[in-house]
C-alpha positions in Angstrom: 0.0 0.0 0.0 1.4 3.4 -0.9 1.1 6.8 0.6 -1.4 9.2 -1.0 0.4 11.2 -3.7 0.3 14.7 -4.7 2.0 15.8 -7.9 5.6 14.7 -7.4 5.7 13.6 -3.8 4.0 11.4 -1.2 1.9 13.0 1.5 3.5 12.3 5.0 1.8 9.7 7.2 1.2 12.3 9.9 -0.8 14.5 7.5 -2.9 11.5 6.4 -3.7 10.6 10.0 -4.6 14.2 10.9 -6.9 14.5 7.8 -8.6 11.2 8.9 -9.1 12.4 12.5 -6.9 9.6 13.9 -6.3 9.4 17.7 -3.6 11.4 19.3 -1.8 8.2 20.3 -1.4 7.0 16.7 -0.1 10.4 15.6 2.4 10.5 18.4 3.5 7.0 17.5 4.1 8.0 13.9 6.2 11.0 15.0 8.2 9.0 17.5 9.0 6.2 15.1 9.6 8.6 12.1 6.9 6.8 10.0 6.8 8.5 6.6 4.5 6.4 4.5 1.6 4.0 4.8 4.0 1.2 3.8 6.3 2.1 6.7 3.3 2.0 9.1 2.2 -1.5 7.8 5.8 -2.7 8.2 6.3 -1.4 11.8 3.0 -1.0 13.5 2.1 -3.7 16.0 -1.4 -2.3 16.5 -3.6 -4.3 14.2 -6.6 -2.3 15.2 -5.0 0.9 14.0 -4.1 -0.7 10.7 -7.6 -2.0 10.1 -9.0 1.4 11.0 -6.6 3.0 8.5 -7.5 0.4 5.8 -11.2 1.1 6.3 -10.7 4.9 6.2 -8.7 4.5 3.0 -11.6 2.7 1.4 -10.8 -1.0 1.6 -13.8 -3.1 0.9 -15.7 -4.3 4.0 -15.6 -7.9 2.9 -11.9 -7.8 2.6 -11.7 -6.2 6.1 -13.8 -9.0 7.6 -11.6 -11.6 5.9 -8.5 -9.9 7.4 -10.0 -9.9 10.9 -11.0 -13.5 10.5 -7.4 -14.4 9.5 -5.9 -12.5 12.4 -8.3 -14.1 14.9 -7.6 -17.6 13.4 -3.8 -17.2 13.7 -4.1 -15.8 17.2 -6.2 -18.7 18.4 -3.6 -21.1 16.9 -0.8 -19.4 18.9 -2.7 -19.5 22.2 -3.8 -23.1 21.6 -0.2 -24.2 21.1 1.2 -22.3 24.1 1.4 -24.3 27.3 0.3 -22.5 30.4 
């Protein structure tokens, strides 16, 4: 996934989040981690809920979002089931 583009350059991730009314915590994380693009965010963010929110705000089809959530949940259950307590 690529950053939104204006003529000749990518819009900074912080600007995208501000435009989408993202939470202050996510904007602070972008600043602290020097995240420049959506691709950087996908590669470095450990908050799946933030990334799903961003995908929805950027127009990803709801069926695809539901499928992604299903896959996350499925993988998480497998990890917990394989962990001995």
